[in-house]
N, CA, C and O atoms as a MOPAC input file, in Angstrom:
PM7 MOZYME 1SCF
protein

 N    -15.09800 1     7.60600 1     7.15700 1
 C    -14.35000 1     7.96600 1     6.52100 1
 C    -13.71300 1     7.60200 1     5.57900 1
 O    -13.49700 1     6.44500 1     5.22000 1
 N    -13.23100 1     8.96400 1     4.92900 1
 C    -13.23300 1     8.67300 1     2.53300 1
 C    -11.66700 1     8.76800 1     2.95400 1
 O    -11.15400 1     9.46900 1     3.82700 1
 N    -11.00700 1     7.74400 1     1.96500 1
 C     -9.92900 1     7.77300 1     1.66100 1
 C     -9.51800 1     9.22600 1     1.45800 1
 O    -10.44100 1    10.03600 1     1.52900 1
 N     -7.87100 1     9.86400 1     1.13600 1
 C     -7.47200 1    10.99100 1     0.95100 1
 C     -6.57100 1    10.95300 1    -0.35600 1
 O     -6.45700 1    11.69200 1    -1.33400 1
 N     -5.75300 1     9.30600 1     0.21700 1
 C     -4.33600 1     8.67000 1    -0.59700 1
 C     -5.42800 1     7.72400 1    -0.46100 1
 O     -6.25500 1     7.42500 1     0.40000 1
 N     -4.91700 1     7.13500 1    -2.40400 1
 C     -4.79500 1     5.72800 1    -3.09600 1
 C     -3.47700 1     5.73500 1    -2.92100 1
 O     -3.07500 1     6.84400 1    -2.56900 1
 N     -2.50000 1     4.78200 1    -3.05000 1
 C     -1.14000 1     3.95700 1    -2.85800 1
 C     -2.16200 1     2.87900 1    -4.28700 1
 O     -3.24800 1     2.32900 1    -4.47100 1
 N     -1.08400 1     3.10100 1    -4.83600 1
 C     -0.84800 1     2.20800 1    -6.62000 1
 C      0.79800 1     1.84800 1    -6.64400 1
 O      1.79300 1     2.55700 1    -6.79400 1
 N      0.61300 1     0.47100 1    -6.43500 1
 C      2.04300 1    -0.09800 1    -6.52500 1
 C      2.05400 1    -1.20000 1    -8.19900 1
 O      1.33600 1    -1.90000 1    -8.91200 1
 N      3.43500 1    -0.65900 1    -8.05000 1
 C      3.18000 1    -1.30600 1    -9.63600 1
 C      4.41900 1    -2.40800 1    -9.97100 1
 O      5.50900 1    -2.39000 1    -9.39900 1
 N      4.04400 1    -3.31500 1   -10.96000 1
 C      5.77300 1    -3.86500 1   -11.23100 1
 C      5.40800 1    -3.91000 1   -12.76000 1
 O      5.55300 1    -4.98500 1   -13.34200 1
 N      4.99000 1    -2.92300 1   -13.38300 1
 C      4.70000 1    -2.52500 1   -14.72400 1
 C      4.11700 1    -3.43600 1   -15.78600 1
 O      3.73600 1    -3.17700 1   -16.92700 1
 N      4.16500 1    -5.11400 1   -14.78100 1
 C      3.42300 1    -5.95600 1   -15.72900 1
 C      2.08300 1    -5.44700 1   -15.91800 1
 O      1.56600 1    -4.43800 1   -15.43700 1
 N      1.34300 1    -6.80900 1   -17.14300 1
 C     -0.06600 1    -6.73000 1   -17.40000 1
 C     -0.58000 1    -7.18700 1   -16.43800 1
 O     -1.79300 1    -7.01100 1   -16.32600 1
 N     -0.13000 1    -7.65500 1   -15.78400 1
 C     -1.51000 1    -8.22300 1   -14.52700 1
 C     -1.44200 1    -6.84000 1   -13.78800 1
 O     -2.50400 1    -6.38200 1   -13.36600 1
 N     -0.48000 1    -6.25800 1   -13.63000 1
 C     -0.46200 1    -4.58700 1   -12.72800 1
 C     -2.22000 1    -3.63100 1   -13.36100 1
 O     -3.12300 1    -3.02400 1   -12.78600 1
 N     -1.90300 1    -4.00000 1   -14.79400 1
 C     -3.09300 1    -2.97000 1   -15.09400 1
 C     -4.39600 1    -3.41100 1   -15.05200 1
 O     -4.74700 1    -3.63500 1   -16.21100 1
 N     -5.66000 1    -3.74300 1   -13.93400 1
 C     -6.08900 1    -3.88800 1   -13.31700 1
 C     -6.39000 1    -3.45500 1   -12.12600 1
 O     -7.47700 1    -2.92700 1   -11.89600 1
 N     -5.55100 1    -3.60900 1   -11.30300 1
 C     -5.33800 1    -2.96200 1   -10.17300 1
 C     -4.91400 1    -1.17100 1    -9.96400 1
 O     -5.14200 1    -0.39000 1    -9.04000 1
 N     -3.81600 1    -0.91400 1   -12.03100 1
 C     -4.06700 1     0.23100 1   -11.84700 1
 C     -5.51800 1     1.05600 1   -11.82200 1
 O     -5.88400 1     1.85100 1   -10.95800 1
 N     -6.03900 1     0.75300 1   -12.68900 1
 C     -8.00000 1     1.21600 1   -12.97800 1
 C     -8.42400 1     0.99800 1   -11.95700 1
 O     -9.31300 1     1.82700 1   -11.75900 1
 N     -8.28900 1     0.09700 1   -10.81700 1
 C     -9.46600 1     0.26900 1    -9.83900 1
 C     -8.91200 1     1.36000 1    -9.01400 1
 O     -9.65600 1     2.15400 1    -8.43800 1
 N     -7.68800 1     1.41600 1    -8.94300 1
 C     -6.69700 1     2.31000 1    -8.01800 1
 C     -8.10200 1     3.84300 1    -8.44300 1
 O     -8.94500 1     4.50500 1    -7.83900 1
 N     -7.64300 1     3.72700 1    -9.58300 1
 C     -7.41800 1     5.50100 1   -10.57500 1
 C     -9.31100 1     5.77500 1   -10.56100 1
 O     -9.80400 1     6.89300 1   -10.41400 1
 N    -10.03300 1     4.64700 1   -10.72400 1
 C    -11.34700 1     4.99700 1   -10.32000 1
 C    -12.34400 1     5.04700 1    -8.51800 1
 O    -13.38900 1     5.53300 1    -8.08400 1
 N    -11.23300 1     4.24400 1    -8.02100 1
 C    -11.19500 1     5.00900 1    -6.38900 1
 C    -10.97300 1     5.58800 1    -6.50800 1
 O    -11.91800 1     6.29000 1    -6.86700 1
 N     -9.88500 1     6.23400 1    -6.49400 1
 C     -9.43000 1     7.76900 1    -6.24800 1
 C    -10.14500 1     8.92600 1    -6.74700 1
 O    -10.25800 1    10.02900 1    -6.21100 1
 N    -10.64500 1     8.48800 1    -7.92900 1
 C    -11.95600 1     9.88600 1    -8.89300 1
 C    -13.25300 1     9.43100 1    -7.97000 1
 O    -14.25800 1    10.14200 1    -7.95700 1
 N    -13.17900 1     8.21100 1    -7.20000 1
 C    -14.56900 1     8.49000 1    -6.81000 1
 C    -14.57500 1     8.99200 1    -5.29900 1
 O    -15.45800 1     9.51800 1    -4.62100 1
 N    -13.32500 1     8.65200 1    -5.03900 1
 C    -13.07700 1     9.76500 1    -3.24000 1
 C    -12.33100 1    11.22800 1    -3.12200 1
 O    -11.89700 1    11.86800 1    -2.16400 1
 N    -12.39200 1    11.48700 1    -4.72100 1
 C    -11.33800 1    12.86700 1    -4.98500 1
 C    -10.13500 1    12.85600 1    -4.32100 1
 O     -9.75500 1    13.80200 1    -3.63100 1
 N     -9.20700 1    11.34200 1    -4.57100 1
 C     -8.09700 1    11.60300 1    -3.72100 1
 C     -7.28500 1    11.54900 1    -4.38500 1
 O     -7.51500 1    11.28900 1    -5.56600 1
 N     -5.67700 1    11.81600 1    -3.84200 1
 C     -5.09300 1    11.93100 1    -4.52200 1
 C     -4.11200 1    10.65100 1    -5.57200 1
 O     -3.23400 1    11.50100 1    -5.71800 1
 N     -3.79900 1     9.96800 1    -6.01500 1
 C     -3.09000 1     8.82900 1    -6.52300 1
 C     -1.51800 1     8.55800 1    -6.06800 1
 O     -0.75300 1     9.26100 1    -6.72700 1
 N     -0.99200 1     7.88600 1    -5.30300 1
 C      0.47000 1     7.59800 1    -5.61000 1
 C      1.24200 1     6.78800 1    -6.24000 1
 O      1.87300 1     6.04800 1    -5.48500 1
 N      1.49500 1     6.59800 1    -7.70900 1
 C      2.06400 1     5.46700 1    -8.22000 1
 C      3.93700 1     4.99000 1    -7.59000 1
 O      4.94500 1     5.59800 1    -7.23000 1
 N      3.48400 1     3.52800 1    -7.78100 1
 C      4.36200 1     3.40500 1    -6.33900 1
 C      5.76300 1     2.12700 1    -6.86100 1
 O      5.43300 1     1.04300 1    -6.37900 1
 N      6.86900 1     2.01400 1    -7.50600 1
 C      7.55800 1     1.04000 1    -8.30100 1
 C      9.16700 1     0.98600 1    -7.05600 1
 O      9.89100 1     1.94000 1    -6.77400 1
 N      9.25900 1    -0.17400 1    -6.65500 1
 C     10.22900 1    -0.66800 1    -5.74700 1
 C     10.94100 1    -1.54400 1    -6.61400 1
 O     10.73000 1    -2.49200 1    -7.37100 1
 N     12.22900 1    -0.56500 1    -6.02900 1
 C     13.65400 1    -1.05100 1    -7.21100 1
 C     14.41500 1    -2.03000 1    -6.46100 1
 O     15.05700 1    -1.64900 1    -5.48200 1
 N     14.41500 1    -3.16800 1    -6.78500 1
 C     14.96200 1    -4.45200 1    -5.86900 1
 C     16.50200 1    -4.50600 1    -6.60900 1
 O     16.73300 1    -4.85800 1    -7.76500 1
 N     17.32300 1    -4.12200 1    -5.74700 1
 C     18.86400 1    -3.75700 1    -6.46700 1
 C     19.79900 1    -5.31600 1    -5.77400 1
 O     21.02600 1    -5.37200 1    -5.68700 1
 N     18.63500 1    -6.67100 1    -5.27300 1
 C     19.91200 1    -7.66400 1    -5.67000 1
 C     19.49500 1    -8.48100 1    -6.39300 1
 O     19.96400 1    -9.60500 1    -6.57800 1
 N     18.42500 1    -7.93000 1    -6.95400 1
 C     18.64100 1    -8.47800 1    -9.01600 1
 C     19.77500 1    -8.21700 1    -9.36600 1
 O     20.60600 1    -9.11400 1    -9.50700 1
 N     20.01100 1    -7.14100 1    -9.54600 1
 C     22.21400 1    -7.20500 1   -10.10900 1
 C     23.05900 1    -7.61500 1    -9.22700 1
 O     24.28400 1    -7.50400 1    -9.17500 1
 N     21.85700 1    -8.38700 1    -8.12300 1
 C     23.72900 1    -9.01800 1    -7.26200 1
 C     24.40500 1    -8.07200 1    -5.84600 1
 O     25.43600 1    -8.26000 1    -5.20000 1
 N     23.38400 1    -7.06900 1    -5.72700 1
 C     23.76500 1    -6.23800 1    -4.79400 1
 C     22.34700 1    -6.17300 1    -3.93700 1
 O     21.23300 1    -5.80700 1    -4.31200 1
 N     22.99900 1    -6.88100 1    -2.07200 1
 C     21.59400 1    -6.45500 1    -2.09000 1
 C     21.19800 1    -5.34800 1    -0.35400 1
 O     20.46800 1    -5.57200 1     0.61200 1
 N     22.22300 1    -4.07000 1    -0.75600 1
 C     21.86500 1    -3.20200 1     0.47200 1
 C     22.57300 1    -2.16300 1    -0.38200 1
 O     23.55200 1    -2.36100 1    -1.10100 1
 N     21.99300 1    -1.15000 1    -0.20900 1
 C     22.02400 1     0.09200 1    -0.86900 1
 C     23.45100 1     1.45300 1    -0.10900 1
 O     23.33000 1     2.67400 1    -0.20500 1
 N     24.60800 1     0.74700 1     0.54700 1
 C     25.42400 1     1.39700 1     1.68100 1
 C     25.63500 1     2.00000 1     0.51800 1
 O     25.20600 1     1.65100 1    -0.58200 1
 N     26.69700 1     3.45200 1     0.93300 1
 C     27.28700 1     4.00400 1     0.80800 1
 C     28.86400 1     3.29200 1     0.05900 1
 O     29.34900 1     4.21600 1    -0.59400 1
 N     29.51300 1     2.39400 1    -0.02700 1
 C     30.07600 1     0.99000 1    -0.48700 1
 C     30.08300 1     0.42600 1    -1.60600 1
 O     30.80200 1    -0.26800 1    -2.32400 1
 N     29.03700 1     0.93100 1    -1.56700 1
 C     28.78900 1     0.12700 1    -3.33600 1
 C     30.00200 1     1.21900 1    -4.48400 1
 O     30.50400 1     2.32400 1    -4.68700 1
 N     29.84900 1    -0.54700 1    -5.01500 1
 C     30.82100 1    -0.83900 1    -6.31300 1
 C     30.45800 1     0.40200 1    -7.55100 1
 O     29.31300 1     0.23900 1    -7.97300 1
 N     31.09400 1     1.44700 1    -8.13100 1
 C     30.44000 1     2.64300 1    -9.35000 1
 C     29.66600 1     1.75700 1    -9.88200 1
 O     28.45700 1     1.69200 1    -9.65900 1
 N     30.36200 1     0.92800 1   -10.70200 1
 C     29.56600 1    -0.05000 1   -11.50600 1
 C     28.07000 1     0.04200 1   -11.40100 1
 O     27.31100 1     0.58700 1   -12.20200 1
 N     27.64800 1    -0.83000 1    -9.83200 1
 C     26.59700 1    -0.99500 1    -9.35200 1
 C     25.69500 1     0.17900 1    -9.37200 1
 O     24.51100 1     0.00600 1    -9.65800 1
 N     26.11200 1     1.26300 1    -9.11700 1
 C     25.60400 1     2.37400 1    -8.61400 1
 C     25.61800 1     2.95400 1    -9.79100 1
 O     24.49400 1     3.44500 1    -9.89100 1
 N     26.13000 1     3.16200 1   -10.61300 1
 C     25.35000 1     3.51100 1   -12.39900 1
 C     24.00200 1     2.13200 1   -12.31400 1
 O     22.78200 1     2.14900 1   -12.47700 1
 N     24.65900 1     1.42300 1   -12.09300 1
 C     23.88600 1     0.56200 1   -12.92200 1
 C     22.02500 1     0.66200 1   -12.19200 1
 O     21.03700 1     0.48600 1   -12.90500 1
 N     21.96300 1     0.95300 1   -10.78900 1
 C     21.03900 1     1.54700 1   -10.35100 1
 C     20.54800 1     2.66600 1   -10.83200 1
 O     19.40800 1     2.73500 1   -11.29200 1
 N     21.43800 1     3.74100 1   -10.76700 1
 C     20.72700 1     5.17100 1   -11.19400 1
 C     20.47700 1     5.03600 1   -12.47100 1
 O     19.55400 1     5.78300 1   -12.79500 1
 N     21.16900 1     3.99000 1   -13.93800 1
 C     20.26600 1     4.03000 1   -14.91700 1
 C     18.65800 1     3.24800 1   -14.95100 1
 O     17.83400 1     3.39600 1   -15.85300 1
 N     18.49600 1     2.42700 1   -13.76200 1
 C     17.12000 1     1.46600 1   -13.22400 1
 C     16.97000 1     3.06000 1   -12.99400 1
 O     17.38400 1     3.87400 1   -13.81900 1
 N     16.26700 1     3.45400 1   -11.65400 1
 C     15.31600 1     4.53700 1   -11.65800 1
 C     15.28800 1     5.41700 1   -12.43200 1
 O     14.44900 1     6.31200 1   -12.33600 1
 N     16.35500 1     5.37800 1   -13.55800 1
 C     15.95800 1     6.77500 1   -14.48800 1
 C     14.70700 1     5.91800 1   -15.44900 1
 O     13.66100 1     6.38000 1   -15.90500 1
 N     15.33900 1     4.31800 1   -15.56200 1
 C     13.59900 1     4.02300 1   -16.70900 1
 C     12.95700 1     3.71300 1   -16.15100 1
 O     11.95400 1     3.36000 1   -16.77100 1
 N     12.87100 1     3.54600 1   -14.68200 1
 C     11.88200 1     3.03500 1   -13.64500 1
 C     11.19300 1     4.56300 1   -13.94300 1
 O     10.07000 1     4.58500 1   -14.44500 1
 N     11.84500 1     5.76600 1   -13.64200 1
 C     10.45500 1     6.86900 1   -13.57100 1
 C      9.95800 1     7.41900 1   -14.47700 1
 O      9.15000 1     8.34600 1   -14.42100 1
 N     10.61900 1     6.63600 1   -15.88900 1
 C     10.19000 1     7.02500 1   -17.68000 1
 C      8.62000 1     6.51600 1   -17.03000 1
 O      7.64200 1     7.10000 1   -16.56500 1
 N      8.96000 1     5.26400 1   -17.26300 1
 C      7.85000 1     4.22900 1   -16.87900 1
 C      6.74900 1     4.77400 1   -16.27700 1
 O      5.69000 1     4.88600 1   -16.89500 1
 N      6.89100 1     5.16400 1   -15.02500 1
 C      5.94600 1     6.22800 1   -13.72600 1
 C      5.38600 1     7.51800 1   -14.62400 1
 O      4.42600 1     8.27800 1   -14.74200 1
 N      6.07800 1     7.35000 1   -14.91100 1
 C      6.18800 1     9.07000 1   -15.73700 1
 C      4.93600 1     8.89400 1   -16.67000 1
 O      4.03200 1     9.71100 1   -16.49300 1
 N      4.70100 1     7.60300 1   -17.97700 1
 C      3.83200 1     7.54800 1   -18.94800 1
 C      3.16400 1     6.81500 1   -18.00700 1
 O      2.60200 1     6.49300 1   -19.05400 1
 N      2.61400 1     6.18200 1   -17.05500 1
 C      1.73600 1     6.23500 1   -15.98600 1
 C      0.65000 1     7.09100 1   -15.61900 1
 O     -0.55500 1     7.15300 1   -15.86200 1
 N      1.55700 1     7.78000 1   -14.89700 1
 C      1.26500 1     9.11900 1   -14.30400 1
 C      0.18900 1     9.89900 1   -15.32500 1
 O     -0.97200 1    10.13200 1   -14.99100 1
 N      0.80400 1    10.29600 1   -16.72500 1
 C      0.44900 1    10.75800 1   -17.50400 1
 C     -1.21100 1    10.46300 1   -17.80600 1
 O     -2.22800 1    11.15500 1   -17.85100 1
 N     -0.88200 1     9.06500 1   -17.98100 1
 C     -2.29100 1     8.29500 1   -18.51300 1
 C     -3.49400 1     8.73500 1   -17.42400 1
 O     -4.52900 1     9.27900 1   -17.80800 1
 N     -3.29800 1     8.51400 1   -16.41500 1
 C     -4.13000 1     8.65000 1   -14.99700 1
 C     -4.45400 1    10.31300 1   -14.65700 1
 O     -5.35000 1    10.70000 1   -13.90700 1
 N     -3.70100 1    10.99400 1   -15.24300 1
 C     -3.85300 1    12.16900 1   -15.32200 1
 C     -5.05000 1    12.61000 1   -16.14200 1
 O     -6.12700 1    13.08400 1   -15.78000 1
 N     -4.72900 1    12.41900 1   -16.95000 1
 C     -6.37100 1    12.64700 1   -17.89200 1
 C     -7.93200 1    12.24500 1   -17.21900 1
 O     -9.07400 1    12.47200 1   -17.61700 1
 N     -7.28400 1    11.40500 1   -15.77500 1
 C     -9.32000 1    11.28900 1   -15.13700 1
 C     -8.84100 1    11.99300 1   -13.93800 1
 O     -9.67400 1    12.85600 1   -13.65900 1
 N     -7.84500 1    11.99800 1   -13.09500 1
 C     -7.57900 1    12.42900 1   -12.03100 1
 C     -6.60900 1    14.04900 1   -11.76800 1
 O     -5.50200 1    14.41700 1   -12.16100 1
 N     -7.51500 1    14.59700 1   -11.05000 1
 C     -6.14300 1    15.87800 1   -11.11000 1
 C     -4.80300 1    16.16100 1    -9.82400 1
 O     -3.93900 1    17.03700 1    -9.76500 1
 N     -5.07600 1    15.14700 1    -9.02500 1
 C     -3.41000 1    14.88200 1    -8.34200 1
 C     -2.87500 1    13.40600 1    -8.60000 1
 O     -3.53500 1    12.52400 1    -8.05000 1
 N     -1.85500 1    13.03300 1    -9.30100 1
 C     -1.40100 1    11.93200 1    -9.42300 1
 C     -0.06700 1    12.06500 1    -8.41500 1
 O     -0.40800 1    12.91100 1    -7.58800 1
 N      1.25100 1    11.63700 1    -8.11100 1
 C      2.41700 1    11.49600 1    -8.01800 1
 C      2.97900 1     9.97500 1    -7.70300 1
 O      2.36500 1     8.95500 1    -7.39000 1
 N      4.32300 1    10.20900 1    -7.89700 1
 C      5.18000 1     9.40700 1    -8.09900 1
 C      6.24000 1     8.89000 1    -6.95900 1
 O      6.78400 1     9.37100 1    -5.96600 1
 N      6.23100 1     7.90100 1    -7.51400 1
 C      7.38800 1     7.26900 1    -5.93600 1
 C      8.46000 1     5.82400 1    -6.78100 1
 O      8.24900 1     4.83600 1    -7.48500 1
 N      9.58400 1     6.49900 1    -6.16900 1
 C     10.61600 1     5.08400 1    -6.61400 1
 C     10.62400 1     4.65200 1    -5.53900 1
 O     11.23700 1     3.61300 1    -5.29600 1

């Protein structure tokens, strides 16, 4: 059975670049879709849960972080699309 989807998790570090190349190579070899994924860790800004009761300033900070992450993921996706037809991103 050949993979139809490849998941690339990234933290945007230099150490994640080799994983990106491997994921791109595998997706290309198997003609698979590549999904590039990043997890926002809300505990780093002092809030462990994403509940509705979250203070507005924390919600605003997370929104800013998410926009920044989406921009960075889109840059990586644009690079990957030079070699691949199917590239998705997820935060």
